[in-house]
TORPA-281563 format. One line per 10 residues: number of its first residue (from 1); for each residue x, y, z of N, C-alpha, C. Coordinates in steps of 0.001 Angstrom, whole numbers. Example, Ala and Ser with C-alpha at 12.3 -4.5 7.8 and 13.67 -1.06 7.14 Angstrom:
! residues 2
1) 13190:-5690:7800:12300:-4500:7800:13200:-3300:7800; 12850:-2250:7080:13670:-1060:7140:12900:30:7870
END
This chain:
! residues 412
1) 124826:-108255:179911:123827:-107722:179092:124380:-107238:177831; 123425:-107067:176812:123879:-106729:175541:124339:-105217:175493; 125316:-104998:174700:125647:-103553:174259:124744:-103096:173338; 124428:-101722:173223:123385:-101253:172375:123935:-100215:171507; 123909:-100374:170373:124427:-99231:169393:123341:-98589:168400; 123699:-97500:168020:122731:-96685:167070:123352:-97120:165549; 122521:-97458:164684:122894:-97547:163296:122106:-96908:162180; 121072:-96148:162617:120333:-95320:161773:119566:-94193:162576; 119605:-92991:161837:118723:-91846:162316:117713:-91328:161315; 116623:-90654:161705:115929:-90001:160824:115145:-88831:161557
11) 114929:-87839:160668:114457:-86555:161354:113355:-85864:160461; 112288:-85348:161206:111546:-84315:160435:111488:-83275:161517; 111994:-81942:160975:112087:-80875:161938:111797:-79560:161349; 111510:-78556:162152:111288:-77155:161656:112482:-76595:160829; 113749:-77206:160822:114934:-76726:160097:115441:-77681:159124; 114631:-78702:158785:114930:-79713:157840:114344:-80992:157861; 113992:-81572:156674:113141:-82654:156603:113994:-84101:156528; 115314:-84011:156812:116096:-85196:157105:117134:-84870:157892; 117991:-85891:158293:118940:-85571:159332:120197:-84532:158648; 120480:-84796:157487:121430:-83993:156828:121152:-82535:156771
21) 119820:-82359:156310:119328:-80704:156261:119220:-80292:157525; 118573:-81027:158559:118674:-80675:159813:119982:-80265:160451; 120929:-81091:160368:122252:-80771:160882:122956:-79525:160142; 122750:-79520:158826:123411:-78309:158188:122739:-77068:158733; 121512:-77040:159003:120751:-75879:159486:121397:-75559:160961; 121617:-76701:161767:122222:-76415:163131:123474:-75674:163098; 124240:-76216:162037:125675:-75640:162030:125645:-74208:161432; 124620:-73860:160829:124390:-72339:160240:123669:-71537:161289; 123379:-72169:162546:122527:-71508:163495:121175:-71005:162956; 120543:-71764:162149:119278:-71500:161507:118048:-71508:162569
31) 117342:-70567:162690:116177:-70624:163559:114859:-70970:162810; 114212:-72033:163226:113074:-72503:162494:111738:-71795:163050; 111770:-70801:163818:110649:-70115:164461:109988:-69054:163482; 108750:-68892:163452:108155:-67839:162543:106778:-67763:162923; 106001:-66972:162334:104621:-66684:162478:103821:-68109:162343; 102848:-68309:163271:102026:-69400:163100:101086:-69386:161860; 101142:-70301:160973:100413:-70453:159818:99283:-71473:159713; 99280:-72300:160780:98275:-73393:160824:96684:-72855:161177; 96700:-71789:161830:95391:-71174:162215:95545:-69592:162537; 94341:-69018:162480:94373:-67568:162723:94736:-67207:164137
41) 95717:-66519:164430:96091:-66199:165887:95726:-64890:166296; 94871:-64234:165612:94411:-62765:165927:93838:-62776:167289; 93373:-63685:167860:92786:-63668:169363:93775:-64199:170259; 94982:-64569:169821:96082:-65200:170678:97105:-64254:171032; 97592:-64376:172179:98808:-63484:172722:100073:-64163:172050; 100002:-65581:171804:101293:-66051:171273:101074:-66225:169662; 102022:-65791:169058:101990:-65579:167738:103042:-66454:166891; 104154:-67099:167621:105159:-67737:166954:105119:-69304:167336; 105618:-70089:166372:105822:-71528:166563:106972:-71956:165653; 107428:-73190:165893:108406:-73807:165068:107706:-74785:164181
51) 107064:-74433:163077:106332:-75310:162270:107301:-76099:161255; 107026:-77339:161019:107632:-78084:159869:107150:-77481:158525; 108036:-77221:157561:107660:-76590:156385:107807:-77618:155216; 106875:-77484:154233:106953:-78287:153059:106952:-79778:153075; 106322:-80228:154173:106248:-81718:154386:105243:-82370:153515; 105418:-83349:152794:104508:-83880:151897:104585:-85521:152141; 103342:-86073:152837:103531:-87551:153182:103662:-88374:151940; 103399:-88006:150843:103468:-88909:149761:104840:-89144:149283; 105901:-88244:149858:107197:-88631:149560:107711:-89896:150490; 106899:-90177:151462:107351:-91204:152333:106425:-92377:152456
61) 105244:-92355:152038:104243:-93419:152015:103055:-93362:151105; 102381:-94310:150875:101270:-94403:149795:100225:-93494:150322; 99408:-93061:149359:98390:-91883:149786:97287:-92561:150692; 96907:-93865:150382:95945:-94500:151299:96494:-94622:152769; 97730:-95047:152920:98202:-94896:154321:98360:-93665:155047; 98634:-92561:154151:98804:-91281:154680:97407:-90740:155160; 96321:-91179:154467:94968:-90702:154867:94520:-91314:156198; 95200:-92337:156540:94675:-92972:157786:95561:-92657:158912; 96357:-91616:158743:97210:-91208:159809:97216:-89636:159995; 97263:-89297:161320:97236:-87892:161597:98765:-87493:161347
71) 98970:-86004:161412:100346:-85565:161065:101515:-86142:161969; 101193:-86353:163368:102363:-86876:164271:102774:-88230:163780; 101698:-89113:163277:102176:-90403:162780:102823:-90305:161437; 102440:-89403:160482:103087:-89232:159341:104542:-88799:159474; 104815:-88023:160372:106260:-87528:160717:106933:-88810:161333; 106270:-89526:162115:107061:-90775:162690:107450:-91773:161534; 106348:-91908:160679:106720:-92854:159577:107806:-92309:158618; 107746:-91037:158270:108820:-90598:157446:110228:-90529:158021; 110291:-90226:159292:111633:-90285:159967:112110:-91696:160141; 111152:-92672:160373:111582:-94097:160381:112155:-94608:158993
81) 111472:-94089:157909:111973:-94486:156731:113388:-94125:156414; 113851:-92800:156962:115200:-92439:156757:116128:-93249:157664; 115739:-93411:158887:116520:-94286:159766:116748:-95662:159282; 115672:-96291:158877:115922:-97634:158456:116838:-97797:157250; 116566:-96758:156303:117423:-96974:155130:118976:-96629:155373; 119129:-95807:156360:120567:-95476:156708:121167:-96783:157398; 120242:-97442:158272:120684:-98447:159035:120946:-99624:158086; 120472:-99715:156702:120649:-100809:155868:119771:-101990:156364; 118545:-101792:157122:117962:-102909:157735:117122:-103685:156637; 117225:-104858:156296:116546:-105593:155308:115708:-106610:156021
91) 114215:-106228:156060:113215:-106988:156868:113276:-108542:156299; 113507:-108745:155049:113404:-109997:154544:114540:-110861:155008; 115601:-110348:155645:116542:-111157:156180:116500:-111143:157856; 115439:-110637:158386:115402:-110519:159845:114077:-111361:160233; 114242:-111763:161592:113194:-112263:162169:112316:-111005:162713; 111127:-110899:162212:110282:-109714:162522:109888:-109705:163988; 109848:-110824:164610:109560:-110941:166117:110833:-110338:166982; 111792:-110248:166318:112939:-109703:167139:113266:-108312:166820; 112316:-107783:166173:112477:-106115:165875:111217:-105551:166357; 111395:-104503:167151:110346:-103851:167940:110087:-102320:167656
101) 109208:-101640:168303:109153:-100322:168152:108885:-99644:169505; 109510:-98458:169821:109284:-97747:170990:109159:-96311:170638; 108022:-95887:170082:107801:-94435:169622:106698:-93853:170415; 107162:-92723:171039:106012:-92142:171854:105582:-90686:171209; 104494:-90225:171760:103994:-88955:171452:103362:-88406:172736; 103693:-87120:173059:103307:-86613:174335:101672:-86408:174229; 101214:-86002:173104:99746:-85556:173076:98845:-86262:172121; 99531:-86920:171023:98824:-87554:169919:98121:-86382:169055; 97052:-86514:168558:96413:-85627:167543:95376:-84741:168220; 95763:-83526:168687:94738:-82516:168964:93801:-82171:167854
111) 94547:-82064:166744:93917:-81570:165471:92695:-82512:165092; 92701:-83715:165114:91470:-84423:164836:90532:-84226:165822; 90870:-84187:167210:89839:-84062:168240:89099:-82621:167884; 89846:-81664:167623:89160:-80456:167371:88198:-80528:166115; 88772:-80998:165191:87856:-81285:163834:86486:-81972:164216; 86834:-83128:164950:85562:-83944:165104:84656:-83291:166226; 85190:-82558:167128:84410:-81891:168104:83472:-80865:167425; 84070:-80176:166488:83243:-79165:165852:82171:-79866:165006; 82424:-81099:164507:81443:-81746:163669:80230:-82406:164631; 80825:-82712:165804:79749:-83207:166916:78785:-82066:167194
121) 79331:-80972:167487:78482:-79796:167775:77505:-79478:166791; 78192:-79341:165496:77238:-78915:164394:76361:-79940:163669; 76699:-81225:163761:76030:-82077:163084:75509:-83361:163896; 75893:-83508:165095:75561:-84674:165961:76518:-85685:165929; 76448:-86783:166855:77407:-87843:167158:77472:-88762:165891; 76395:-88834:165072:76227:-89820:163965:77458:-89448:162954; 77746:-88198:162903:78758:-87694:161779:80084:-87758:162268; 80521:-88305:163554:81884:-88356:163935:82608:-89506:162916; 83680:-89077:162656:84631:-90024:161839:84790:-91374:162593; 84497:-92478:162080:84742:-93821:162573:86109:-94036:163040
131) 87107:-93277:162385:88504:-93608:162641:88943:-92477:163587; 88115:-91697:164451:88559:-90610:165276:89437:-91246:166321; 89157:-92256:167041:89966:-92858:168156:91449:-93307:167497; 91326:-94230:166437:92774:-94596:166162:93552:-93400:165449; 92835:-92422:165129:93604:-91292:164525:94209:-90580:165620; 93463:-90309:166703:93911:-89496:167696:94993:-90026:168720; 94799:-91334:169098:95559:-91790:170360:97107:-91888:170069; 97821:-91720:171066:99398:-91474:171140:100041:-92780:170482; 99532:-93912:170848:100291:-95126:170545:100330:-95349:168948; 99565:-94528:168141:99504:-94909:166678:100626:-94646:166010
141) 101708:-93701:166513:102960:-93566:165920:103645:-94953:165842; 103786:-95551:166870:104309:-96954:167105:103565:-97843:166314; 102273:-97893:166343:101328:-98897:165670:101635:-98772:164118; 101615:-97460:163614:101728:-97270:162188:103089:-97742:161728; 103981:-97357:162380:105471:-97852:161893:105683:-99323:161948; 105008:-100018:162977:105217:-101400:162991:104386:-102097:161901; 103189:-101412:161602:102414:-102079:160346:102987:-101863:159077; 103481:-100639:158883:104252:-100253:157589:105511:-101112:157283; 106247:-101261:158302:107682:-102117:158251:107546:-103303:158642; 106437:-103998:159088:106286:-105381:159415:107150:-105774:160718
151) 107129:-104904:161624:107974:-104990:162882:107039:-105730:163931; 107215:-106986:164188:106445:-107697:165120:106881:-108015:166478; 107886:-107337:166911:108357:-107530:168247:107692:-106670:169180; 108300:-106435:170375:107674:-105520:171353:107336:-104071:170669; 106106:-103658:170961:105687:-102471:170433:105096:-101545:171559; 105876:-100557:172033:105263:-99657:173151:105275:-98232:172707; 104454:-97422:173547:104279:-96062:173407:104509:-95463:174812; 105779:-95031:175102:106092:-94240:176281:105497:-92763:176198; 104659:-92285:177338:104131:-90984:177215:104589:-90178:178583; 105663:-89506:178496:105998:-88802:179699:106248:-87321:179450
161) 105171:-86810:178771:105178:-85234:178378:106471:-84998:177599; 107202:-84028:177983:108349:-83529:177416:109561:-84558:177334; 109550:-85535:178233:110643:-86499:178292:110275:-87732:177486; 109270:-87657:176737:108834:-88785:176002:109787:-89459:174956; 110488:-88614:174187:111517:-89129:173338:112562:-89867:173883; 113051:-89228:174972:114272:-89718:175652:113849:-91176:176373; 112694:-91055:177152:112272:-92242:177683:111991:-93323:176832; 111379:-92957:175443:111320:-93989:174512:112568:-94788:174021; 113473:-93866:173835:114779:-94406:173412:115456:-95299:174614; 115293:-94619:175790:115854:-95409:176953:115324:-96642:177138
171) 113928:-96893:176902:113116:-98151:177211:113586:-99160:176151; 113746:-98545:174860:114190:-99369:173701:115515:-100098:174035; 116309:-99162:174648:117792:-99561:174932:117669:-100623:176034; 116784:-100463:177126:116782:-101567:178175:116113:-103009:177443; 115252:-102715:176384:114607:-103974:175841:115772:-104718:175223; 116538:-103999:174515:117744:-104784:173747:118912:-105235:174753; 119167:-104527:175879:120092:-104869:176749:119631:-106210:177369; 118407:-106324:177765:117829:-107557:178258:117533:-108847:177378; 117775:-108610:176165:117625:-109667:175104:116205:-109856:174575; 115368:-108854:174853:114046:-109027:174326:113862:-108677:172883
181) 114870:-108071:172315:114888:-107782:170905:116213:-107472:170322; 116414:-107718:169096:117670:-107482:168456:117763:-106115:167998; 116693:-105520:167651:116548:-104096:167015:115333:-103431:167484; 115457:-102133:167834:114314:-101484:168125:114261:-100082:167498; 113168:-99754:166866:112947:-98477:166182:112449:-97496:167285; 113109:-96542:167566:112782:-95634:168836:112836:-94202:168554; 111900:-93448:169346:112010:-92057:169186:110754:-91408:169539; 110533:-90311:169135:109150:-89665:169384:108685:-88608:168108; 107347:-88410:168228:106784:-87618:167290:105720:-86569:167789; 105398:-85452:167257:104485:-84603:167797:104011:-83537:166551
191) 102815:-83306:166870:102235:-82107:166022:100959:-81543:166821; 101353:-80556:167655:100238:-80144:168543:100190:-78575:168400; 100707:-78090:167115:100336:-76660:166837:99030:-76439:166272; 98077:-76401:167231:96586:-76266:166982:96124:-75149:167805; 94896:-74708:167619:94222:-73769:168491:94199:-74182:169950; 93768:-75355:170169:93631:-75849:171683:95000:-75966:172244; 95935:-76471:171488:97287:-76740:171867:97921:-75637:172312; 97941:-74557:171498:98699:-73190:171804:97857:-72532:172789; 96625:-72608:172822:95743:-72051:173734:95947:-72467:175186; 96092:-73859:175147:96219:-74458:176470:97575:-74059:177115
201) 98718:-74300:176311:100062:-73935:176762:100169:-72395:177126; 99353:-71594:176272:99438:-70148:176711:98707:-69881:177905; 97555:-70576:178263:96863:-70379:179419:97641:-70684:180682; 98538:-71719:180469:99384:-72146:181499:100597:-71163:181723; 100618:-70047:180854:101669:-69256:180737:103155:-69875:180452; 103089:-70843:179846:104312:-71617:179484:105047:-71149:178220; 104202:-70525:177299:104751:-70056:176027:105168:-68632:176077; 106300:-68345:175355:106503:-66990:175194:105677:-66193:174369; 105250:-64836:174646:104514:-64131:173807:105366:-63069:173018; 106731:-63304:172998:107619:-62428:172184:107300:-62726:170675
211) 107326:-61667:169921:107023:-61619:168452:108335:-61585:167681; 109524:-61617:168308:110893:-61571:167582:111339:-62988:167625; 111391:-63557:166388:111709:-64931:166288:113225:-65199:166906; 114150:-64123:166675:115458:-64374:167212:115570:-64233:168637; 114591:-63713:169327:114512:-63605:170812:113448:-64381:171554; 112854:-65266:170832:111550:-66042:171382:112180:-67249:172144; 112907:-68117:171454:113468:-69275:172160:114857:-69086:172518; 115138:-68532:173792:116488:-68153:174182:116950:-68864:175524; 117184:-70252:175586:117443:-70813:176589:118590:-70216:177448; 118432:-70093:178700:119590:-69760:179690:119853:-68242:179520
221) 119113:-67488:178797:119184:-66097:178714:118407:-65518:179812; 118822:-64392:180314:118083:-63614:181439:116763:-63225:180967; 116670:-62821:179782:115240:-62293:179196:114213:-63502:178643; 114588:-64698:178961:113855:-65836:178589:112469:-65563:179094; 111424:-65888:178404:110022:-65725:178879:109036:-66935:178619; 109610:-67994:178193:108637:-69162:177944:109298:-69980:176601; 108589:-71147:176413:109027:-71802:175392:108261:-71607:174075; 108748:-71981:172823:108037:-71939:171687:107791:-73306:171209; 106377:-73560:170929:106067:-74859:170684:106369:-75169:169163; 107010:-76317:169169:107472:-76863:167800:106812:-78367:167515
231) 107227:-78808:166408:106681:-80084:165994:107688:-80757:165109; 107453:-82108:164992:108350:-83044:164221:108680:-84474:164723; 109488:-84982:164351:109931:-86372:164764:111336:-86682:164643; 111748:-87453:165625:113173:-88048:165632:113112:-89563:165863; 113727:-90419:165070:113901:-91887:165137:115207:-92105:165105; 115502:-93242:165834:116816:-93997:165651:116512:-95428:165556; 117500:-96123:165018:117633:-97548:165033:118623:-97928:166035; 118139:-98586:167060:119073:-99268:167959:119104:-100794:167768; 120242:-101371:167959:120508:-102758:167971:121664:-103211:168839; 121495:-104471:169168:122572:-105028:169896:123896:-104922:169029
241) 125029:-104690:169715:126254:-104716:169155:126587:-105948:168319; 126134:-107078:168834:126423:-108285:168178:125609:-108516:166904; 124240:-107941:167013:123441:-108087:165733:123977:-107018:164620; 124478:-106016:165038:125009:-104921:164035:126201:-105331:163426; 127108:-105985:164269:128335:-106522:163576:128002:-107664:162854; 127156:-108474:163209:126915:-109803:162334:126294:-109436:160910; 125647:-108230:160755:125040:-107902:159441:125850:-106753:158907; 127067:-106429:159301:127909:-105400:158883:127545:-104117:158754; 126645:-103751:159726:126092:-102478:159827:127141:-101345:160312; 127015:-100183:159753:127875:-99060:160157:127328:-98508:161522
251) 128293:-98433:162603:127759:-98079:163899:128184:-96530:164044; 127020:-95928:164466:127168:-94364:164585:127578:-93954:166040; 127155:-94616:167037:127338:-94349:168350:126791:-95473:169252; 127226:-95378:170677:126553:-96331:171486:125924:-95644:172664; 124720:-96252:173076:124001:-95869:174246:124630:-96670:175427; 125235:-95949:176373:125922:-96560:177470:125341:-96433:178785; 124449:-95526:179022:123644:-95236:180227:122323:-94481:180074; 121395:-94921:181168:120200:-94350:180941:119714:-94132:182585; 119246:-93008:182816:118805:-92698:184199:117395:-92093:184134; 116556:-92499:184986:115180:-91952:185272:114888:-91672:186737
261) 114217:-90588:186787:113763:-90281:188191:112415:-89558:188125; 111718:-89307:189286:110509:-88372:189449:110901:-87433:190446; 110628:-86236:190252:110596:-85050:191188:109614:-85299:192258; 108552:-85824:192004:107445:-85977:192964:107220:-84774:193802; 106993:-83580:192995:107036:-82308:193401:105909:-81531:193057; 105671:-81388:191596:104760:-80376:191092:104237:-80871:189887; 103129:-80615:189257:102683:-80988:187967:103431:-80366:186814; 103786:-79167:187111:104471:-78623:185820:105856:-78000:186181; 106206:-77683:187362:107462:-77051:187561:108388:-78094:187978; 109701:-78142:187614:110713:-79029:188113:111007:-78678:189634
271) 111604:-79731:190219:111930:-79453:191592:113101:-78222:191579; 112702:-77418:192499:113562:-76154:192726:115124:-76586:192943; 115362:-77498:193663:116714:-77784:193948:117437:-78623:193031; 116788:-79094:192008:117285:-79851:190853:117826:-81335:191161; 117369:-81763:192297:117871:-82877:192871:117366:-84177:191903; 116166:-84071:191501:115593:-85189:190547:116229:-85315:189390; 116458:-84233:188709:117174:-84236:187271:118629:-84635:187596; 119299:-84119:188603:120700:-84442:188932:120831:-85902:189163; 119822:-86530:189794:120036:-87982:190007:119837:-88800:188784; 118930:-88417:187930:118934:-89057:186522:120074:-89062:185847
281) 120909:-87835:185826:122056:-87704:185159:123233:-88650:185782; 123118:-88639:187121:124219:-89412:188025:123904:-91016:187726; 122779:-91364:187545:122303:-92671:187397:122786:-93188:185966; 122653:-92311:185084:123152:-92530:183573:124600:-92705:183672; 125247:-91817:184180:126698:-91731:184240:127371:-93074:185093; 126532:-93395:186114:127038:-94384:186913:126999:-95885:185935; 125836:-95879:185223:125592:-97097:184449:126667:-97090:183218; 126989:-95979:182755:127964:-95899:181822:129391:-96138:182135; 129516:-95983:183388:130918:-96059:183842:131784:-95029:183743; 131185:-93782:183670:132051:-92529:183292:131846:-91595:184493
291) 132925:-90894:184766:133021:-89886:185605:132456:-88449:184938; 132089:-87456:185752:131580:-86244:185217:132570:-85595:184413; 133864:-85600:184798:135012:-85023:183916:135027:-85750:182532; 134475:-86832:182378:134711:-87501:181071:133503:-87003:180098; 132563:-86276:180618:131445:-85867:179686:131844:-84547:178986; 131768:-84536:177819:132299:-83409:177033:131159:-82259:176774; 129892:-82821:176641:128903:-82013:176223:127580:-82483:176842; 126796:-81403:177300:125429:-81718:177683:124390:-81038:176723; 123701:-81759:175986:122429:-81264:175376:121313:-81205:176370; 121234:-80036:176759:120102:-79662:177949:118776:-79570:177363
301) 117776:-79943:178464:116376:-79794:178180:116195:-78346:177665; 116579:-77360:178403:116720:-75982:178087:115610:-75471:177303; 114385:-75239:177901:113178:-74871:177273:113074:-73367:177106; 113831:-72604:177776:113688:-71044:177834:112513:-70718:178515; 112154:-71530:179584:111320:-70971:180680:112143:-70501:181926; 111597:-69664:182637:112358:-69059:183882:112781:-70325:184695; 111857:-71188:185128:112212:-72104:186069:113017:-73336:185497; 112591:-73880:184209:113368:-74930:183834:114803:-74698:183634; 115217:-73541:183100:116687:-73318:182709:117374:-73122:184011; 116776:-72471:184997:117541:-72162:186493:117691:-73569:187101
311) 116429:-74268:187311:116622:-75487:187830:117385:-76708:187354; 117438:-76683:186008:118374:-77612:185294:119720:-77277:185404; 120016:-75935:185576:121324:-75477:185868:121795:-75963:187240; 121014:-75853:188259:121208:-76439:189543:121399:-77890:189539; 120712:-78631:188775:120968:-80020:188651:122236:-80371:188107; 122483:-79747:187151:123860:-79820:186430:125118:-79692:187423; 124911:-78444:188267:125975:-78298:189278:125814:-79544:190415; 124641:-79925:190725:124732:-81020:191602:125298:-82470:191111; 125096:-82767:189819:125505:-83954:189335:126862:-83892:188878; 127471:-82777:188536:128759:-82705:188031:129837:-81917:188909
321) 129265:-81510:190219:130209:-81088:191260:131297:-79923:190640; 132438:-80280:190921:133361:-79164:190631:133716:-79075:189127; 133206:-80007:188385:133308:-80055:186859:132399:-79400:186276; 131265:-78846:186943:130058:-78350:186219:130389:-77127:185352; 131300:-76276:185601:131741:-75090:184868:132503:-75476:183787; 132965:-76620:183509:133815:-77038:182474:133046:-77673:181311; 132084:-78417:181658:131308:-79068:180451:130486:-78032:179566; 130629:-78323:178291:129800:-77468:177370:128287:-77800:177400; 127434:-76643:177529:125999:-76890:177589:125450:-76104:176486; 124431:-76803:175679:123663:-75898:174866:122296:-76730:174670
331) 121497:-75910:174208:119998:-76353:173834:119581:-76285:172442; 119189:-77409:171831:118747:-77378:170429:117606:-76590:170244; 116661:-76571:171426:115431:-75772:171257:115624:-74140:170962; 116842:-73791:171016:117135:-72420:170695:117029:-72162:169181; 116906:-73346:168451:116663:-73382:166878:115312:-73864:166531; 114997:-74972:167160:113778:-75731:166757:112605:-75540:167556; 112674:-74690:168713:111492:-74723:169603:111523:-75961:170413; 110343:-76159:170950:110180:-77221:171861:109303:-78272:171206; 109991:-79437:170750:109133:-80394:169933:108288:-81381:170865; 108267:-81017:172206:107532:-81817:173140:108017:-83291:173069
341) 106918:-84213:172773:107289:-85602:172956:108410:-86093:171695; 108609:-85289:170821:109847:-85552:169826:110970:-84920:170269; 111146:-84078:171209:112378:-83215:171540:113428:-84155:171885; 113262:-84939:172904:114456:-85743:173292:115197:-86579:172088; 114315:-87101:171252:114766:-87968:170091:115598:-87128:169124; 115059:-86101:168736:115876:-84958:167752:117163:-84584:168606; 117114:-84376:169859:118241:-83877:170573:119394:-85087:170668; 118881:-86311:170792:119868:-87361:170833:120446:-87440:169634; 119771:-87329:168525:120503:-87177:167317:121520:-86035:167048; 121100:-84992:167658:121924:-83867:167572:123281:-84264:168365
351) 123231:-84990:169476:124466:-85458:170076:125183:-86279:169283; 124699:-87246:168569:125372:-88163:167814:126076:-87438:166584; 125406:-86562:165963:126046:-85772:164966:127178:-84884:165556; 127076:-84379:166847:128123:-83679:167373:129352:-84502:167593; 129130:-85712:167964:130342:-86709:168058:130778:-86980:166776; 130057:-87198:165652:130637:-87623:164282:131513:-86481:163766; 131058:-85229:163967:131731:-84113:163293:132556:-83147:164303; 132669:-83657:165534:133356:-82741:166484:133037:-81388:166603; 131670:-81170:166811:131069:-79911:166757:130027:-79767:167669; 130058:-78830:168598:129041:-78418:169534:128266:-77201:169198
361) 126877:-77212:168950:126300:-76017:168421:126009:-75102:169801; 125702:-73904:169316:125660:-72692:170374:123949:-72609:170845; 123898:-71966:171881:122559:-71631:172247:122262:-70233:171434; 121617:-70371:170307:121352:-69261:169368:120581:-68289:170059; 120904:-66984:170050:120204:-66005:170735:120621:-65699:172086; 121365:-66670:172689:121835:-66254:174065:122797:-65165:174084; 122478:-64055:174910:123271:-62981:175125:123944:-62912:176552; 123133:-63033:177440:123472:-62828:178901:122600:-63561:179873; 123221:-64337:180867:122511:-65083:181720:122523:-64369:183219; 121532:-64629:184131:121577:-64134:185383:122723:-64843:186250
371) 122875:-64037:187340:123991:-64427:188207:124180:-65965:188517; 123095:-66544:188945:123331:-68038:189307:123635:-68974:188203; 123152:-68616:187023:123405:-69372:185713:124684:-69101:185205; 125795:-69779:185654:127060:-69532:185333:127721:-70671:184664; 127105:-71481:184076:127801:-72696:183417:128250:-72161:182043; 128891:-73249:181394:129680:-72910:180209:128588:-73113:179052; 127523:-72269:179095:126584:-72184:178032:127339:-71712:176628; 127143:-72597:175617:127811:-72188:174432:127178:-70964:173734; 127876:-69935:173574:127307:-68730:172813:127858:-68419:171447; 127228:-67628:170775:127655:-66959:169520:127717:-68189:168370
381) 129019:-68409:167905:129090:-69580:167002:129397:-70838:167875; 129158:-72013:167147:129393:-73341:167728:130833:-73554:167857; 131213:-74627:168565:132608:-74903:168816:133048:-76190:168271; 134110:-76198:167554:134917:-77322:166934:135716:-78043:168230; 135272:-79296:168449:136028:-79861:169606:135796:-81447:169567; 136500:-82358:170111:136243:-83715:170165:135021:-83936:171252; 134078:-84666:170849:133088:-85133:171737:133029:-86630:171806; 133431:-87125:172920:133642:-88647:173046:132407:-89103:173967; 132002:-88467:174882:130786:-88766:175596:130004:-87428:175881; 128566:-87682:175789:127604:-86474:176004:126378:-87078:176662
391) 125804:-86157:177246:124455:-86550:177861:123400:-85736:177216; 122311:-86434:177124:120898:-85601:176542:119962:-85768:177628; 119411:-84598:178074:118517:-84516:179146:117165:-84082:178650; 116187:-84783:179295:114682:-84287:178979:113954:-84302:180285; 113168:-83297:180660:112366:-83088:181783:110854:-82897:181380; 109996:-83602:181908:108488:-83497:181517:107615:-83000:182602; 106517:-82336:182258:105534:-82208:183302:105100:-83482:183898; 104779:-83230:185265:104532:-84309:186054:105771:-84796:186783; 106899:-84190:186597:108196:-84535:187198:109016:-85484:186659; 108803:-85821:185447:109574:-87017:184747:111004:-86404:184423
401) 112029:-87171:184748:113513:-86692:184358:114005:-87915:183783; 114806:-87745:182589:115403:-88678:181885:116805:-88244:181284; 117744:-89052:181385:118982:-88776:180925:119617:-90016:180186; 120322:-89735:179207:120931:-90807:178386:122364:-90335:178081; 123354:-91160:178337:124791:-91097:177862:125104:-91699:176675; 125646:-91147:175838:125987:-91551:174524:127563:-91614:174342; 128258:-92735:173663:129561:-92728:173637:129800:-92740:172042; 130868:-92048:171582:131361:-91991:170281:131893:-93289:169915; 131729:-93832:168690:132342:-94948:168129:132112:-96288:169100; 130981:-96831:168786:130503:-97953:169583:131254:-99282:169224
411) 132166:-99358:168331:132562:-100611:167973:133798:-101076:168947; 134287:-100041:169733:135509:-100359:170574:135063:-101450:171777
END
C-alpha cells in the first residue's frame, strides 16, 4: 500500500485565520473564547463561544462564489486555499481525476435553516430561497472546494459528529493508501454558533454556563462543566509519498495509522469503560507499527465535559497500559473551544506543528484534576520536547471513535 504524507495545511480558527497565526496563539496560550456576538443571548444560560473573528470571504474567493456559500463552506474554501498554496500544488500539471476531496461538517448550516424557516412562517413557502438546500447540506464544503479548485477525483463528506474531521482525514488516508487517488484535500468545517445550535446543545446540558472565559473550557479539570461551542475549519493536503517526491514537495509529516470503532453504547455519552476509544487508539498504533512507549504526545478529544474527559482518560489507560502516565496529554479545545466537525482536523494540524517545532501545548486553565484522572496532562506553560509520534483522538455523539497516528519527517 502507498505511504501517505502531509504536504499542506490551512486553518481558520478562533485564535488565528491561518496556520501561522493559529500556532503563534497556541504557543502564547491564547484563549479564543468570549461573549457570543452572533445573536442576542439574553434568554440563554450559555453566554460564551469561540467565534472566528474578522473573517472576510473576499480575501479567499470572489464575491459571487462567496454569496453562494454559507459560512462553514467559506471557512473550508479559505483553509483549502492556504493548504494548497503551502503544498505548491499546481492543478495545470496534475490529473484532476487523481485529486479528491474528503471534507466533512457535523451539522452544515443551521443559520440558513433558521433564516429560511422564519421566512416560511412570515411570508409562506413561495418566498423560500431556491438555494436553501445546497446552502444547507453538509456535503457542500467538499462540493465547493472541488468546484473552485477543479478537483475531479473521489469527493466525499464524512459526518460522524465531533469525530468528523478525524474520520475525514482518515478516509482520505485510506483512499490514497489503496491507490484511488494521488492527492486528497481533507478536513472539516463548522459554523453552528446560532440560536438553535447553542439552544440545542444547551438543552442537552452539554455546554458550560460559565461566564469566565479563562475557566469555561478546562479539559481534565475537576471543575469542568461542559464544552464551549466553537467554529472554523482545518484542511490538510495528503498525498502518496511517491507523488510528493516526484513533484519535489516539502513533506511536513506522515500519516501512519488510523483506527475507528463504535461504542455501540449511548447516543451522547462515551462508553464508561473507555474500551471503544481504547480500541481505536490500539488499532491506529498497530497499523503504524508502534508501541505505546513510542508515542510522545496525545492530542486528546478533551471536551471539558464530565463524562468525556473521565472516560477518555480510562481509554488512554487501557490502550497505553503501564506507559499511560508517561505520555503527554493536552486538549487544544482549552483554547479554541469545540469546533465540532472541524475539531479533529485543526487538532491534527496542531500535532504536526508540535512535531515541527518540538513543542507540546498545555491544557490552558487546568488547575487540578480529580483522583482517577492522574495522567500527565500538561499544565501551565507548554513543554519543549522532541515529538516523533503522536496520536490525535476524536469522539463523536453516536459512539464514533477515531484515532490517527502521525509520524514526524515522512521522507525516511
